[in-house]
The first five atom37 places (N, CA, C, CB, O) and aatype in JSON, in Angstrom:
{
  "aatype": [12, 0, 0, 18, 1, 7, 14, 10, 0, 7, 10, 0, 16, 13, 16, 19, 2, 7, 19, 0, 17, 2, 19, 19, 7, 6, 0, 5, 17, 5, 0, 15, 7, 2, 19, 2, 6, 16, 10, 11, 7, 5, 15, 0, 19, 6, 7, 13, 15, 16, 12, 14, 7, 5, 7, 13, 10, 5, 10, 16, 10, 1, 3, 1, 14, 3, 0, 11, 0, 15, 3, 13, 5, 7, 0, 15, 7, 10, 3, 7, 19, 10, 6, 5, 0, 2, 7, 11, 19, 9, 16, 19, 19, 3, 7, 17, 5, 16, 6, 2, 9, 2, 19, 2, 16, 5, 6, 7, 16, 13, 6, 10, 8, 9, 6, 15, 3, 16, 19, 16, 6, 3, 16, 19],
  "atom_mask": [
    [1, 1, 1, 1, 1],
    [1, 1, 1, 1, 1],
    [1, 1, 1, 1, 1],
    [1, 1, 1, 1, 1],
    [1, 1, 1, 1, 1],
    [1, 1, 1, 0, 1],
    [1, 1, 1, 1, 1],
    [1, 1, 1, 1, 1],
    [1, 1, 1, 1, 1],
    [1, 1, 1, 0, 1],
    [1, 1, 1, 1, 1],
    [1, 1, 1, 1, 1],
    [1, 1, 1, 1, 1],
    [1, 1, 1, 1, 1],
    [1, 1, 1, 1, 1],
    [1, 1, 1, 1, 1],
    [1, 1, 1, 1, 1],
    [1, 1, 1, 0, 1],
    [1, 1, 1, 1, 1],
    [1, 1, 1, 1, 1],
    [1, 1, 1, 1, 1],
    [1, 1, 1, 1, 1],
    [1, 1, 1, 1, 1],
    [1, 1, 1, 1, 1],
    [1, 1, 1, 0, 1],
    [1, 1, 1, 1, 1],
    [1, 1, 1, 1, 1],
    [1, 1, 1, 1, 1],
    [1, 1, 1, 1, 1],
    [1, 1, 1, 1, 1],
    [1, 1, 1, 1, 1],
    [1, 1, 1, 1, 1],
    [1, 1, 1, 0, 1],
    [1, 1, 1, 1, 1],
    [1, 1, 1, 1, 1],
    [1, 1, 1, 1, 1],
    [1, 1, 1, 1, 1],
    [1, 1, 1, 1, 1],
    [1, 1, 1, 1, 1],
    [1, 1, 1, 1, 1],
    [1, 1, 1, 0, 1],
    [1, 1, 1, 1, 1],
    [1, 1, 1, 1, 1],
    [1, 1, 1, 1, 1],
    [1, 1, 1, 1, 1],
    [1, 1, 1, 1, 1],
    [1, 1, 1, 0, 1],
    [1, 1, 1, 1, 1],
    [1, 1, 1, 1, 1],
    [1, 1, 1, 1, 1],
    [1, 1, 1, 1, 1],
    [1, 1, 1, 1, 1],
    [1, 1, 1, 0, 1],
    [1, 1, 1, 1, 1],
    [1, 1, 1, 0, 1],
    [1, 1, 1, 1, 1],
    [1, 1, 1, 1, 1],
    [1, 1, 1, 1, 1],
    [1, 1, 1, 1, 1],
    [1, 1, 1, 1, 1],
    [1, 1, 1, 1, 1],
    [1, 1, 1, 1, 1],
    [1, 1, 1, 1, 1],
    [1, 1, 1, 1, 1],
    [1, 1, 1, 1, 1],
    [1, 1, 1, 1, 1],
    [1, 1, 1, 1, 1],
    [1, 1, 1, 1, 1],
    [1, 1, 1, 1, 1],
    [1, 1, 1, 1, 1],
    [1, 1, 1, 1, 1],
    [1, 1, 1, 1, 1],
    [1, 1, 1, 1, 1],
    [1, 1, 1, 0, 1],
    [1, 1, 1, 1, 1],
    [1, 1, 1, 1, 1],
    [1, 1, 1, 0, 1],
    [1, 1, 1, 1, 1],
    [1, 1, 1, 1, 1],
    [1, 1, 1, 0, 1],
    [1, 1, 1, 1, 1],
    [1, 1, 1, 1, 1],
    [1, 1, 1, 1, 1],
    [1, 1, 1, 1, 1],
    [1, 1, 1, 1, 1],
    [1, 1, 1, 1, 1],
    [1, 1, 1, 0, 1],
    [1, 1, 1, 1, 1],
    [1, 1, 1, 1, 1],
    [1, 1, 1, 1, 1],
    [1, 1, 1, 1, 1],
    [1, 1, 1, 1, 1],
    [1, 1, 1, 1, 1],
    [1, 1, 1, 1, 1],
    [1, 1, 1, 0, 1],
    [1, 1, 1, 1, 1],
    [1, 1, 1, 1, 1],
    [1, 1, 1, 1, 1],
    [1, 1, 1, 1, 1],
    [1, 1, 1, 1, 1],
    [1, 1, 1, 1, 1],
    [1, 1, 1, 1, 1],
    [1, 1, 1, 1, 1],
    [1, 1, 1, 1, 1],
    [1, 1, 1, 1, 1],
    [1, 1, 1, 1, 1],
    [1, 1, 1, 1, 1],
    [1, 1, 1, 0, 1],
    [1, 1, 1, 1, 1],
    [1, 1, 1, 1, 1],
    [1, 1, 1, 1, 1],
    [1, 1, 1, 1, 1],
    [1, 1, 1, 1, 1],
    [1, 1, 1, 1, 1],
    [1, 1, 1, 1, 1],
    [1, 1, 1, 1, 1],
    [1, 1, 1, 1, 1],
    [1, 1, 1, 1, 1],
    [1, 1, 1, 1, 1],
    [1, 1, 1, 1, 1],
    [1, 1, 1, 1, 1],
    [1, 1, 1, 1, 1],
    [1, 1, 1, 1, 1],
    [1, 1, 1, 1, 1]
  ],
  "atom_positions": [
    [[-26.73, 24.21, 47.18], [-25.73, 24.55, 47.17], [-25.41, 26.24, 46.36], [-25.17, 23.36, 46.69], [-25.75, 26.7, 45.27]],
    [[-24.55, 26.82, 47.6], [-24.96, 27.86, 46.81], [-23.36, 28.02, 45.86], [-25.55, 29.32, 47.89], [-22.45, 27.2, 45.92]],
    [[-23.36, 28.97, 45.24], [-21.79, 28.73, 43.83], [-20.7, 29.1, 45.01], [-21.62, 30.39, 41.9], [-21.1, 29.38, 46.14]],
    [[-19.16, 29.08, 44.66], [-18.34, 29.44, 45.31], [-17.86, 30.91, 44.48], [-17.4, 28.26, 45.52], [-17.73, 30.97, 43.25]],
    [[-17.7, 31.68, 45.12], [-17.46, 33.02, 44.77], [-15.84, 33.67, 44.92], [-18.45, 33.78, 45.66], [-15.31, 34.75, 44.66]],
    [[-15.38, 32.38, 45.5], [-13.74, 33.07, 45.68], [-13.1, 32.75, 44.31], [0.0, 0.0, 0.0], [-13.66, 32.41, 43.27]],
    [[-11.46, 33.01, 44.64], [-10.22, 33.05, 44.18], [-10.87, 31.95, 42.73], [-8.82, 32.45, 45.48], [-11.52, 31.04, 43.25]],
    [[-10.87, 31.81, 41.13], [-10.87, 30.64, 40.55], [-9.62, 30.61, 40.04], [-11.88, 30.42, 39.66], [-8.79, 29.72, 40.23]],
    [[-9.47, 31.66, 39.34], [-8.2, 31.59, 38.4], [-7.63, 33.26, 38.96], [-8.69, 31.38, 36.29], [-8.21, 34.18, 39.54]],
    [[-5.94, 33.06, 38.34], [-4.93, 33.88, 38.11], [-4.04, 33.76, 38.92], [0.0, 0.0, 0.0], [-3.16, 33.27, 38.21]],
    [[-3.52, 33.88, 40.15], [-2.49, 33.42, 41.0], [-1.86, 32.23, 40.91], [-2.87, 33.43, 42.07], [-2.44, 31.25, 40.47]],
    [[-0.81, 32.2, 41.25], [-0.22, 30.45, 41.23], [1.56, 30.83, 41.7], [-0.38, 29.45, 39.01], [2.43, 31.59, 41.28]],
    [[1.47, 29.93, 42.66], [2.96, 29.65, 42.62], [3.49, 28.32, 42.08], [3.46, 29.75, 43.96], [2.85, 27.47, 41.46]],
    [[5.09, 28.29, 42.51], [5.76, 26.99, 41.8], [7.06, 26.87, 42.7], [6.17, 27.2, 39.97], [7.99, 27.68, 42.73]],
    [[6.94, 25.7, 43.43], [8.76, 25.35, 43.97], [9.21, 24.01, 42.98], [8.91, 24.67, 46.14], [8.37, 23.14, 42.74]],
    [[10.25, 23.95, 42.57], [10.8, 22.48, 42.49], [12.1, 22.27, 43.27], [11.07, 22.06, 40.97], [13.03, 23.04, 43.5]],
    [[11.91, 21.1, 43.56], [13.0, 20.71, 44.62], [12.77, 21.46, 46.05], [14.52, 21.14, 44.03], [13.71, 21.21, 46.81]],
    [[12.16, 21.97, 46.4], [11.64, 23.2, 47.55], [12.42, 24.39, 46.92], [0.0, 0.0, 0.0], [12.82, 25.16, 47.79]],
    [[12.75, 24.76, 45.68], [13.43, 26.34, 45.33], [12.41, 26.89, 44.59], [14.93, 26.44, 44.38], [12.13, 26.43, 43.48]],
    [[11.53, 28.3, 45.31], [10.11, 28.74, 44.15], [10.68, 29.38, 42.99], [8.85, 30.01, 44.81], [11.66, 30.12, 43.12]],
    [[10.3, 29.22, 42.17], [10.5, 30.27, 41.27], [9.32, 30.89, 40.23], [11.55, 29.8, 40.53], [8.68, 30.09, 39.55]],
    [[9.12, 32.06, 40.14], [8.48, 33.17, 39.73], [7.14, 32.35, 38.47], [9.84, 34.39, 39.0], [7.76, 31.78, 37.58]],
    [[6.39, 32.3, 38.38], [5.18, 32.05, 37.48], [5.12, 32.87, 36.51], [3.95, 32.12, 38.07], [5.05, 34.01, 36.96]],
    [[5.12, 32.82, 35.13], [4.88, 34.31, 34.75], [3.57, 34.04, 33.37], [6.72, 35.22, 34.1], [2.62, 34.77, 33.07]],
    [[3.9, 33.01, 32.9], [2.26, 33.08, 31.92], [1.65, 31.59, 32.6], [0.0, 0.0, 0.0], [1.99, 31.09, 33.68]],
    [[0.84, 31.17, 31.82], [-0.14, 30.21, 31.58], [0.69, 28.92, 32.52], [-0.45, 29.93, 29.73], [1.9, 28.75, 32.32]],
    [[0.21, 28.35, 33.19], [0.83, 26.63, 33.99], [-0.26, 25.98, 33.74], [1.24, 26.43, 35.91], [-1.35, 26.38, 34.18]],
    [[-0.15, 25.11, 33.15], [-1.22, 23.45, 32.37], [-0.57, 22.8, 32.78], [-1.48, 22.9, 30.68], [0.65, 22.81, 32.61]],
    [[-1.52, 21.64, 33.77], [-1.16, 20.54, 33.99], [-2.32, 19.21, 33.72], [-0.67, 20.73, 35.27], [-3.54, 19.32, 33.65]],
    [[-1.4, 17.82, 33.58], [-2.38, 16.39, 34.08], [-2.31, 15.88, 34.6], [-2.7, 15.55, 33.72], [-1.12, 15.7, 34.84]],
    [[-3.19, 15.02, 35.39], [-3.23, 14.58, 36.42], [-2.32, 12.83, 35.56], [-5.01, 14.76, 37.21], [-2.62, 12.48, 34.42]],
    [[-1.56, 12.25, 36.2], [-1.34, 11.05, 36.11], [-2.67, 10.34, 36.2], [-0.38, 10.69, 37.03], [-3.61, 10.92, 36.76]],
    [[-2.9, 8.58, 35.47], [-3.89, 7.66, 35.78], [-3.98, 7.21, 34.3], [0.0, 0.0, 0.0], [-3.51, 7.84, 33.35]],
    [[-4.78, 5.84, 34.2], [-4.86, 5.22, 33.21], [-5.58, 6.2, 31.85], [-5.59, 3.98, 33.69], [-6.31, 7.19, 31.97]],
    [[-5.28, 5.8, 31.06], [-5.22, 5.74, 29.76], [-6.16, 5.09, 28.62], [-4.22, 5.33, 29.69], [-5.68, 4.07, 28.12]],
    [[-7.28, 5.45, 28.17], [-8.11, 4.05, 27.63], [-7.81, 4.77, 26.29], [-10.08, 3.6, 28.14], [-7.55, 5.95, 26.1]],
    [[-7.96, 3.14, 24.92], [-7.65, 3.49, 24.06], [-8.64, 2.37, 23.21], [-6.21, 3.64, 24.03], [-8.43, 1.18, 23.43]],
    [[-9.69, 2.74, 22.25], [-11.07, 2.64, 21.76], [-10.11, 0.96, 20.74], [-11.93, 4.58, 20.62], [-9.33, 1.03, 19.79]],
    [[-10.47, 0.09, 21.22], [-10.02, -1.13, 19.94], [-11.0, -1.07, 19.41], [-9.65, -2.73, 20.17], [-12.15, -1.13, 19.85]],
    [[-10.35, -0.85, 17.73], [-11.72, -1.72, 16.68], [-11.22, -2.78, 15.7], [-12.6, -0.56, 15.51], [-10.14, -2.94, 15.13]],
    [[-12.44, -3.47, 15.69], [-11.8, -4.83, 14.74], [-11.98, -4.31, 12.69], [0.0, 0.0, 0.0], [-12.67, -3.36, 12.35]],
    [[-11.46, -4.9, 12.02], [-12.69, -4.76, 10.89], [-13.99, -4.73, 11.01], [-12.71, -5.64, 10.1], [-14.47, -4.15, 10.04]],
    [[-14.6, -5.01, 11.59], [-16.33, -5.44, 11.78], [-16.88, -4.62, 13.13], [-16.58, -7.44, 12.11], [-18.08, -4.34, 13.08]],
    [[-16.37, -4.32, 13.99], [-16.74, -3.58, 14.99], [-15.96, -3.0, 15.59], [-17.29, -4.05, 15.7], [-14.8, -3.13, 15.2]],
    [[-16.28, -1.84, 17.13], [-15.71, -1.69, 17.78], [-15.59, -2.54, 18.66], [-15.84, -0.91, 17.97], [-16.69, -2.95, 19.05]],
    [[-14.77, -2.97, 19.13], [-14.56, -4.39, 20.07], [-14.64, -3.85, 21.2], [-13.16, -5.31, 20.0], [-15.61, -4.38, 21.74]],
    [[-13.98, -2.77, 22.19], [-14.29, -2.22, 23.21], [-12.89, -1.95, 23.43], [0.0, 0.0, 0.0], [-12.08, -1.94, 22.5]],
    [[-12.58, -1.7, 24.7], [-10.69, -1.01, 24.72], [-9.82, -1.24, 25.55], [-10.43, 0.41, 24.88], [-10.2, -1.99, 26.45]],
    [[-8.76, -0.87, 25.61], [-7.32, -0.83, 26.35], [-7.06, -0.32, 26.94], [-6.43, -0.7, 26.04], [-7.41, 0.77, 26.5]],
    [[-6.37, -0.09, 28.3], [-6.44, 0.61, 29.51], [-4.47, 0.29, 29.56], [-7.78, -0.21, 30.97], [-4.01, -0.85, 29.56]],
    [[-3.6, 1.52, 29.61], [-2.35, 1.87, 29.71], [-2.39, 2.86, 31.24], [-1.87, 2.64, 28.2], [-3.35, 3.53, 31.59]],
    [[-1.44, 2.76, 31.79], [-1.09, 3.67, 32.58], [-0.37, 5.02, 31.55], [-0.12, 2.92, 33.7], [0.07, 4.8, 30.42]],
    [[-0.37, 6.19, 32.12], [-0.3, 7.69, 31.96], [0.06, 8.36, 32.06], [0.0, 0.0, 0.0], [-0.67, 9.26, 32.48]],
    [[1.23, 8.64, 31.88], [1.92, 10.44, 32.47], [1.04, 10.83, 32.54], [2.86, 11.57, 31.69], [0.02, 10.55, 31.92]],
    [[1.33, 12.0, 33.76], [0.94, 13.33, 33.87], [1.58, 14.38, 33.69], [0.0, 0.0, 0.0], [2.74, 13.97, 33.75]],
    [[1.62, 15.34, 33.53], [2.6, 16.47, 33.04], [2.1, 17.79, 34.26], [2.25, 16.94, 31.03], [1.01, 17.91, 34.82]],
    [[3.33, 18.65, 34.38], [3.12, 20.37, 34.24], [3.57, 21.06, 33.72], [3.22, 21.07, 34.98], [4.79, 20.91, 33.76]],
    [[3.16, 22.19, 32.93], [4.28, 22.91, 32.1], [4.06, 24.48, 32.18], [4.25, 22.41, 30.46], [2.98, 24.94, 31.81]],
    [[4.84, 25.15, 32.56], [4.89, 26.46, 33.54], [5.69, 27.79, 32.33], [6.15, 26.0, 35.32], [6.42, 27.33, 31.45]],
    [[5.58, 28.65, 32.36], [6.53, 29.56, 32.04], [7.0, 30.26, 32.93], [6.22, 30.28, 31.24], [6.28, 31.07, 33.51]],
    [[8.35, 30.11, 33.24], [8.66, 30.64, 34.93], [9.72, 31.42, 34.0], [9.32, 29.31, 36.57], [10.1, 31.1, 32.88]],
    [[10.15, 32.73, 34.89], [10.62, 33.65, 34.67], [12.14, 33.47, 35.28], [9.77, 34.62, 35.07], [12.29, 33.12, 36.45]],
    [[13.46, 33.79, 34.26], [14.71, 33.53, 34.25], [14.7, 34.64, 35.5], [15.6, 33.7, 32.76], [13.97, 35.58, 35.81]],
    [[15.97, 33.98, 36.07], [16.55, 34.89, 37.4], [18.22, 34.47, 37.34], [15.66, 34.32, 39.22], [18.77, 33.36, 37.3]],
    [[18.71, 35.72, 37.35], [20.28, 35.98, 37.49], [20.94, 34.63, 38.67], [20.53, 37.89, 38.26], [22.03, 34.09, 38.49]],
    [[19.95, 34.28, 39.86], [21.08, 33.89, 40.3], [20.69, 32.32, 39.97], [21.46, 34.4, 41.86], [21.06, 31.58, 40.89]],
    [[20.27, 31.87, 39.27], [19.78, 30.01, 38.67], [20.2, 30.38, 37.17], [17.53, 29.33, 38.8], [20.3, 31.39, 36.47]],
    [[20.39, 28.89, 37.05], [20.78, 28.8, 35.26], [19.18, 27.92, 35.27], [22.78, 27.54, 34.51], [18.75, 27.12, 36.1]],
    [[18.48, 28.51, 33.88], [17.75, 27.43, 33.31], [18.21, 26.73, 32.96], [17.1, 27.51, 32.57], [18.26, 25.73, 33.69]],
    [[18.95, 26.64, 31.56], [19.98, 25.31, 31.52], [19.63, 24.05, 32.22], [21.32, 25.65, 32.16], [19.12, 23.07, 31.67]],
    [[20.03, 24.16, 33.75], [20.41, 23.17, 34.83], [18.87, 22.46, 34.66], [20.91, 23.93, 36.57], [18.68, 21.45, 35.33]],
    [[17.98, 22.85, 33.97], [16.11, 21.82, 34.17], [16.6, 21.28, 32.58], [13.78, 23.2, 34.26], [15.76, 20.54, 32.07]],
    [[17.8, 21.54, 31.75], [17.72, 20.38, 30.57], [18.38, 18.91, 30.96], [18.58, 20.96, 29.18], [19.46, 18.63, 31.49]],
    [[17.39, 18.14, 30.51], [17.25, 16.83, 30.75], [17.67, 16.02, 32.07], [0.0, 0.0, 0.0], [18.05, 14.85, 32.2]],
    [[17.42, 17.19, 33.12], [17.37, 16.97, 34.41], [16.09, 15.88, 35.01], [17.28, 18.38, 34.94], [15.2, 15.39, 34.32]],
    [[16.2, 15.76, 35.78], [15.58, 14.43, 37.17], [15.61, 14.45, 38.04], [15.89, 13.32, 37.47], [16.64, 15.0, 38.46]],
    [[14.59, 13.9, 39.18], [14.28, 13.76, 40.31], [13.77, 15.1, 40.58], [0.0, 0.0, 0.0], [13.99, 15.67, 41.65]],
    [[13.21, 15.51, 39.81], [12.44, 16.82, 40.32], [10.86, 16.41, 40.52], [12.59, 18.18, 39.11], [10.0, 15.74, 39.94]],
    [[11.06, 17.42, 41.98], [9.69, 17.58, 42.73], [9.19, 18.65, 42.73], [9.65, 17.32, 43.97], [9.74, 19.58, 43.32]],
    [[7.89, 18.83, 41.99], [7.34, 20.14, 41.97], [6.07, 20.25, 42.49], [0.0, 0.0, 0.0], [5.39, 19.23, 42.39]],
    [[5.28, 21.79, 43.32], [4.53, 22.26, 43.57], [3.85, 23.6, 42.94], [4.85, 22.18, 44.46], [4.39, 24.7, 42.83]],
    [[2.14, 23.11, 42.42], [2.33, 24.57, 42.23], [0.82, 24.62, 42.82], [2.76, 25.27, 40.53], [0.01, 23.74, 42.54]],
    [[0.52, 25.69, 43.6], [-0.32, 25.82, 44.42], [-1.49, 27.38, 43.42], [0.64, 26.1, 46.11], [-1.07, 28.49, 43.09]],
    [[-2.58, 26.95, 43.25], [-3.34, 27.7, 42.45], [-4.28, 28.6, 42.77], [-3.83, 27.05, 41.82], [-4.54, 28.36, 43.95]],
    [[-5.21, 29.87, 42.28], [-5.76, 31.09, 43.25], [-7.17, 29.5, 43.41], [-6.33, 33.4, 42.2], [-8.32, 29.89, 43.59]],
    [[-7.12, 29.12, 43.39], [-8.83, 28.41, 43.77], [-8.3, 27.3, 45.18], [-9.75, 27.09, 41.92], [-8.92, 26.38, 45.71]],
    [[-7.03, 27.8, 45.45], [-6.78, 26.23, 46.6], [-6.26, 25.22, 46.24], [0.0, 0.0, 0.0], [-5.49, 24.73, 47.07]],
    [[-6.4, 24.55, 45.01], [-6.03, 23.56, 44.59], [-4.27, 23.2, 44.56], [-6.7, 23.61, 43.43], [-3.54, 24.14, 44.24]],
    [[-3.72, 22.07, 44.83], [-2.41, 21.9, 44.77], [-2.04, 21.01, 44.02], [-1.91, 21.73, 45.8], [-2.3, 19.84, 44.3]],
    [[-1.32, 21.34, 42.85], [-0.45, 20.31, 41.93], [0.78, 19.89, 42.23], [-0.21, 20.77, 40.73], [1.66, 20.75, 42.17]],
    [[1.23, 18.34, 42.67], [2.14, 18.16, 43.54], [2.47, 17.1, 41.89], [1.78, 17.58, 45.45], [1.56, 16.46, 41.38]],
    [[4.32, 17.16, 41.15], [4.62, 15.81, 40.54], [6.09, 15.78, 41.29], [4.59, 15.7, 38.64], [6.95, 16.63, 41.55]],
    [[5.87, 13.99, 41.53], [6.8, 13.4, 42.54], [7.54, 12.65, 41.56], [6.14, 12.5, 43.79], [7.1, 11.79, 40.8]],
    [[9.47, 13.32, 41.73], [10.45, 12.03, 41.11], [10.12, 12.62, 39.65], [9.88, 10.03, 41.46], [10.45, 11.8, 38.8]],
    [[9.34, 14.27, 38.87], [9.83, 13.94, 37.71], [11.2, 14.4, 36.45], [0.0, 0.0, 0.0], [12.32, 14.9, 36.55]],
    [[10.66, 14.09, 35.73], [11.32, 14.6, 34.42], [11.4, 15.89, 33.51], [10.93, 13.9, 33.69], [10.34, 16.37, 33.12]],
    [[12.7, 16.55, 33.11], [12.4, 17.31, 32.43], [12.41, 17.15, 30.56], [13.12, 18.15, 33.04], [13.45, 16.94, 29.93]],
    [[11.09, 17.3, 29.95], [10.65, 17.02, 28.91], [11.04, 18.54, 27.73], [9.07, 16.59, 29.28], [10.86, 19.71, 28.08]],
    [[11.58, 18.13, 26.35], [11.38, 18.69, 25.71], [12.24, 19.81, 25.6], [10.41, 18.75, 25.81], [13.09, 19.5, 26.44]],
    [[12.64, 21.0, 25.1], [14.05, 21.53, 25.76], [13.81, 22.92, 26.24], [15.38, 21.56, 24.66], [12.91, 23.65, 25.83]],
    [[14.59, 23.18, 27.03], [14.66, 24.73, 27.57], [15.07, 25.32, 26.22], [15.87, 25.1, 28.95], [15.97, 24.98, 25.45]],
    [[13.59, 26.96, 26.09], [14.24, 27.57, 25.27], [14.65, 28.98, 25.96], [13.46, 27.61, 24.04], [13.75, 29.52, 25.32]],
    [[15.09, 29.83, 26.53], [14.99, 31.38, 27.13], [14.06, 32.22, 26.24], [16.55, 32.2, 27.16], [13.72, 31.88, 25.1]],
    [[13.84, 32.86, 26.6], [13.15, 34.42, 25.37], [13.87, 35.46, 26.19], [10.87, 34.93, 25.29], [13.31, 35.89, 27.2]],
    [[15.09, 35.91, 25.83], [15.74, 36.95, 26.26], [15.07, 38.27, 26.24], [16.81, 36.99, 25.62], [15.5, 39.22, 26.89]],
    [[13.88, 38.34, 25.37], [13.25, 39.72, 25.54], [12.49, 39.64, 27.04], [12.08, 40.06, 24.19], [12.51, 40.47, 27.96]],
    [[11.86, 38.42, 26.96], [10.78, 38.69, 28.47], [11.49, 38.0, 29.47], [8.99, 37.97, 28.47], [11.04, 37.91, 30.61]],
    [[12.86, 37.36, 29.04], [13.28, 36.51, 30.45], [12.79, 35.85, 30.69], [0.0, 0.0, 0.0], [12.74, 35.79, 31.92]],
    [[11.78, 34.51, 29.82], [11.31, 33.84, 30.39], [11.64, 32.22, 29.26], [9.89, 34.55, 30.74], [11.94, 32.22, 28.07]],
    [[11.47, 31.02, 30.17], [11.13, 30.02, 29.76], [9.99, 29.3, 30.19], [11.97, 29.5, 29.81], [9.23, 29.51, 31.14]],
    [[10.03, 28.07, 28.99], [9.08, 27.1, 29.52], [9.53, 25.93, 30.12], [8.28, 26.7, 28.59], [10.69, 25.53, 30.0]],
    [[8.78, 25.44, 30.69], [9.53, 23.9, 31.8], [8.11, 23.11, 31.75], [10.16, 24.34, 34.06], [6.96, 23.49, 31.95]],
    [[8.85, 21.4, 31.28], [7.47, 21.11, 31.2], [8.33, 19.38, 32.03], [6.45, 21.25, 29.17], [9.27, 18.7, 31.61]],
    [[7.51, 19.24, 33.19], [7.96, 18.12, 33.25], [6.53, 17.04, 33.34], [9.01, 18.14, 34.44], [5.35, 17.39, 33.35]],
    [[7.14, 15.53, 33.39], [6.74, 14.73, 33.38], [6.86, 13.96, 34.54], [6.99, 14.42, 32.49], [7.94, 14.12, 35.12]],
    [[5.78, 12.88, 35.25], [5.8, 11.99, 35.75], [4.62, 11.01, 35.68], [6.12, 12.36, 36.69], [3.5, 11.21, 35.2]],
    [[5.25, 9.56, 36.44], [3.72, 8.79, 36.87], [3.29, 9.3, 37.91], [3.67, 7.25, 37.21], [2.13, 8.96, 38.13]],
    [[3.77, 10.08, 38.77], [2.8, 10.63, 40.29], [2.6, 12.29, 39.83], [3.98, 10.48, 42.26], [3.22, 13.15, 40.46]],
    [[1.66, 12.66, 38.68], [1.3, 14.06, 39.21], [-0.34, 13.57, 40.25], [0.96, 15.42, 37.51], [-1.07, 12.61, 39.99]],
    [[-0.46, 14.26, 41.06], [-1.62, 14.06, 41.17], [-2.63, 16.0, 41.65], [-1.55, 12.63, 42.42], [-2.09, 17.11, 41.62]],
    [[-3.7, 15.76, 41.92], [-4.52, 17.31, 42.35], [-5.21, 17.15, 43.77], [-5.94, 17.78, 41.12], [-5.94, 16.17, 43.95]],
    [[-5.06, 17.85, 44.53], [-5.55, 18.09, 45.48], [-6.5, 19.32, 46.32], [-4.75, 17.83, 45.78], [-6.1, 20.46, 46.54]],
    [[-7.62, 18.85, 46.65], [-8.61, 20.22, 46.86], [-8.48, 20.4, 48.09], [-10.2, 20.19, 46.52], [-8.11, 19.53, 48.89]],
    [[-8.83, 21.71, 48.4], [-8.49, 22.43, 50.1], [-10.15, 22.21, 50.13], [-7.62, 24.62, 50.4], [-10.79, 22.52, 51.14]]
  ]
}
């Protein structure tokens, strides 16, 4: 099988609840799914537990004059779609904003961190 020679990184587009926002810096994500934790006793490693874990999508977005970045503070019911240069699509369903919204006025940017129990990665 030949190595893929198309775009692997760089370009990204993002919409939240159908509204497009400019992605400025890094976008990071983690799919939701089970999280294992090792269980240890005093005499041995005994196994592990499995618990559900939330996924997240974190992006640096450009502030803009026609929308309020502060509207994201404490928001829920967020549906986000990140399309990456390599063709992957990351989808957040019914997410909630976590962390504080801090706007950098020199760069006109802010970080948006959305968590959900449904964060999926789709390949093309």
